[in-house]
C-alpha positions in Angstrom: 0.0 0.2 0.1 1.2 3.6 -0.7 0.4 5.9 2.3 -0.3 9.4 2.4 -2.3 12.0 3.6 -5.6 10.4 1.9 -7.7 7.3 2.6 -8.6 7.7 -1.3 -7.1 5.4 -3.8 -6.6 5.5 -7.5 -5.9 2.9 -9.9 -3.4 4.4 -13.1 -2.9 0.8 -15.1 -6.5 -0.9 -16.1 -7.2 -2.9 -19.7 -10.5 -3.1 -20.8 -12.1 -5.3 -24.1 -10.7 -2.9 -26.5 -6.9 -4.6 -25.9 -6.6 -7.6 -23.7 -8.9 -7.0 -21.0 -12.4 -9.1 -20.4 -14.3 -6.4 -19.0 -16.2 -3.5 -20.8 -15.4 0.1 -19.9 -19.2 0.5 -18.3 -17.9 -2.9 -16.3 -14.5 -1.2 -15.3 -16.1 1.6 -13.5 -18.8 -0.3 -12.1 -15.9 -2.3 -10.6 -14.1 1.0 -9.9 -17.1 2.7 -8.1 -17.6 -0.7 -6.3 -14.2 -0.4 -4.8 -14.6 3.2 -4.0 -11.7 4.2 -6.4 -11.5 7.9 -6.7 -9.2 8.3 -10.1 -8.5 6.0 -12.7 -6.7 5.9 -16.4 -7.7 3.0 -18.8 -4.7 2.1 -20.5 -5.5 -0.3 -23.4 -2.6 -2.0 -25.3 -1.4 0.6 -28.5 -4.8 2.0 -29.0 -7.3 4.9 -28.0 -10.6 3.0 -29.1 -12.5 3.0 -25.8 -11.0 6.7 -24.7 -13.9 8.7 -25.5 -16.6 5.9 -23.5 -14.0 6.1 -20.5 -14.5 10.1 -20.4 -18.3 10.0 -20.8 -18.2 7.3 -17.7 -16.0 8.9 -15.7 -18.1 11.6 -15.8 -21.6 9.8 -15.1 -20.2 7.8 -12.0 -17.9 11.0 -10.8 -14.6 9.3 -10.9 -11.6 11.3 -11.9 -10.0 10.1 -15.2 -6.9 10.7 -17.1 -6.7 9.4 -20.7 -4.2 6.9 -21.3 -2.5 4.2 -23.6 0.3 1.3 -22.9 2.6 1.3 -26.2 4.4 -1.7 -26.7 8.1 -1.1 -27.6 11.2 -3.1 -28.7 14.8 -2.5 -27.3 17.7 -4.6 -27.7 15.1 -7.5 -28.1 13.7 -6.5 -24.7 10.2 -5.7 -24.7 9.4 -2.5 -22.9 6.2 -0.9 -22.3 5.7 3.1 -22.2 2.7 4.4 -20.9 1.7 7.2 -22.3 -1.1 9.7 -20.0 -3.2 13.1 -20.8 -2.6 12.8 -24.8 -4.9 14.3 -27.5 -6.8 11.3 -28.4 -7.5 12.6 -32.0 -3.6 13.0 -32.7 -3.1 11.4 -36.2 0.5 10.6 -36.0 -0.6 8.2 -32.9 -3.8 7.1 -34.2 -2.3 6.3 -37.6 0.5 4.2 -35.7 -1.9 2.3 -34.0 -3.8 1.5 -37.0 -0.8 -0.2 -38.4 -0.1 -2.0 -35.4 -3.5 -3.2 -35.2 -3.1 -5.0 -38.7 0.1 -6.1 -37.7 -1.5 -8.1 -34.8 -4.0 -9.7 -36.8 -1.1 -11.2 -38.8 1.0 -12.0 -35.7 -1.9 -14.0 -34.6 -2.5 -15.8 -37.2 1.2 -16.7 -37.1 0.9 -18.2 -33.6 -2.0 -20.2 -34.4 -0.2 -21.6 -37.6 2.8 -22.5 -35.0 0.3 -24.1 -32.2 -0.8 -26.3 -35.1 2.5 -28.6 -34.6 1.6 -29.4 -31.1 -1.9 -30.3 -31.8 -3.5 -27.2 -31.1 -6.0 -26.2 -33.7 -7.9 -22.8 -33.1 -9.5 -20.7 -36.2 -8.9 -16.8 -35.9 -12.4 -16.1 -36.3 -12.7 -17.9 -32.6 -11.0 -15.2 -31.0 -13.6 -12.7 -32.2 -15.8 -12.4 -35.5 -14.7 -8.9 -35.7 -11.4 -9.6 -35.3 -10.0 -7.1 -38.1 -10.8 -4.2 -35.5 -9.4 -5.6 -32.6 -6.0 -5.6 -30.9 -5.3 -9.4 -31.0 -2.7 -10.6 -28.3 -1.2 -13.5 -27.0 -4.0 -13.4 -23.9 -6.9 -13.7 -26.4 -5.5 -16.8 -28.2 -4.5 -18.1 -24.1 -8.3 -17.9 -23.3 -9.5 -19.7 -26.3 -6.8 -22.5 -25.7 -8.2 -22.7 -21.9 -11.6 -22.6 -23.1 -11.4 -25.4 -25.7 -9.6 -27.6 -22.8 -6.4 -27.8 -24.3 -4.5 -26.0 -21.3 -5.0 -23.7 -18.9 -4.2 -20.3 -19.5 -1.1 -19.9 -17.5 0.3 -23.3 -18.9 -0.5 -21.9 -22.5 2.0 -19.2 -21.9 4.2 -21.4 -19.7 4.8 -24.1 -22.7 4.3 -21.9 -26.0 3.4 -18.5 -25.7 6.1 -16.9 -23.5 8.5 -14.6 -24.8 10.5 -16.3 -27.4 8.7 -19.3 -26.9 8.0 -22.1 -29.4 4.6 -20.3 -30.4 6.2 -16.7 -30.0 5.6 -14.3 -32.9 7.6 -10.9 -32.3 5.0 -7.8 -32.4 5.9 -4.8 -35.0 8.9 -3.3 -33.8 8.6 0.4 -32.3 11.5 1.7 -30.5 11.0 3.3 -27.2 12.3 6.7 -28.6 9.7 7.1 -31.0 6.9 5.9 -28.4 8.0 8.5 -25.9 8.4 11.4 -28.8 4.7 10.6 -30.4 3.4 10.7 -26.4 4.9 14.1 -26.2 3.9 15.3 -30.0 0.3 14.4 -28.5 0.6 16.3 -25.3 1.3 13.7 -23.0 3.7 12.4 -20.5 5.8 9.2 -21.1 6.1 6.5 -18.4 7.8 3.6 -17.8 5.8 0.8 -17.0 6.5 -2.1 -14.6 10.2 -1.7 -14.8 10.8 -4.2 -12.3 9.6 -7.1 -14.5 12.7 -8.3 -16.0 14.1 -4.8 -17.0 17.8 -4.3 -16.1 18.3 -1.3 -14.4 20.4 0.2 -16.7 18.1 0.2 -19.3 15.9 2.5 -16.8 18.5 5.5 -17.2 18.9 4.7 -21.0 14.9 5.4 -21.0 15.5 8.4 -19.0 17.9 9.6 -21.4 15.3 9.4 -24.1 13.1 11.3 -22.4 10.3 9.3 -20.3 8.8 11.4 -17.7 8.1 9.2 -14.9 8.1 5.5 -13.7 5.5 3.0 -12.2 6.6 2.5 -9.0 3.4 1.1 -7.4 3.1 -2.3 -9.5 1.8 -5.8 -7.8 4.7 -7.5 -8.5 7.4 -4.9 -7.4 8.9 -5.6 -4.3 9.2 -3.3 -1.3 12.9 -2.8 -2.0 12.1 -2.3 -6.1 9.8 0.4 -5.0 12.6 1.7 -3.1 14.7 2.0 -5.5 12.6 3.5 -8.3 11.3 6.0 -6.0 14.9 7.1 -5.6 15.5 7.2 -9.4 12.1 9.2 -9.5 13.5 11.8 -7.1 17.2 12.2 -8.5 16.0 12.6 -12.0 12.7 14.7 -11.4 10.3 12.3 -12.8 7.1 11.1 -11.7 5.8 7.9 -9.7 2.6 6.4 -10.7 0.7 2.8 -10.0 -1.7 0.6 -10.4 -3.0 -3.0 -10.5 -2.7 -4.0 -14.4 -5.9 -5.3 -14.4 -7.0 -7.6 -16.9 -10.3 -9.2 -15.4 -8.9 -12.3 -14.8 -9.3 -14.6 -11.8 -6.3 -12.9 -9.9 -7.0 -9.9 -10.9 -9.7 -8.8 -8.5 -7.8 -9.8 -5.5 -5.0 -7.8 -6.6 -7.2 -4.6 -7.6 -9.0 -5.0 -4.1 -5.1 -5.5 -2.3 -3.2 -3.3 -4.1 -4.2 0.3 -3.2 -2.6 3.5 -4.7 -3.3 6.5 -2.6 -5.0 8.9 -4.5 -2.2 11.5 -3.7 -0.2 9.5 -6.8 -2.9 10.5 -9.3 -2.7 14.5 -7.8 1.0 14.6 -8.2 0.8 12.8 -11.4 -1.8 15.6 -12.7 0.5 18.1 -11.2 3.0 16.9 -12.9 0.9 17.2 -16.3 -0.3 20.4 -15.8 3.1 21.6 -15.1 4.5 20.5 -18.1 1.3 21.9 -20.2 1.6 25.0 -19.0 5.6 25.0 -19.4 4.9 24.1 -23.7 2.4 26.9 -23.6 5.1 29.2 -22.7 7.8 28.0 -25.0 5.3 28.2 -27.7 4.3 32.1 -27.2 8.0 33.2 -26.8 
């Protein structure tokens, strides 16, 4: 738990059906409301498709909201996720990038399904979604079908076949972190390094800072207390912002995590303050 002056909480890392989450936007807000979460951000992978709906629901439930997206990038064969907060969701460069990534995701899914056939797992891409050409299909979707069809559990599907560089793994469209960070900045947002404690060498954090990230996702369920301490020191040293969230996808264990992983509302306030200050400074530069 992140302790502060407030007893209110936020969750700045939620996923919906628009990427690899199980719940709709409405269902996510119903859950946030049920858990008395005061501020949220839905950061679906490589898409803005749910953002307008999220803004509308935030108003209806009286929950504070900041636009978000989680961009999948690759650096030295290491997958690095960059979360963007506060962007203009109509930005042409980002939406064009996400449209291209979506098409590549479909082709990637088809290749993964072809590889699975070698292991006796036969799934048609339409089983994932009959509207698959307009969906951000990922490995999670495929793992759920594998489980539903009775081949393997969701966890076993990843453990045996779908893990990074596994026998049925297929790389995503290669986007460099620097490009994602620059695009997020151009869209008026701030870029945050997501869950750096998950198999990311510490030296890569300094590289991401040099590339222009504005923050680090410190308060993450799988971060040990030591890692949280380390990341907070980096945040203080580099004048960054610390964020946090549950990374909720709607899987069975996620409900326990979102209830127990309480991020203080003050984290959201500091994020908004950082965002507002950055926006103000950019406006001053523009006028000069």
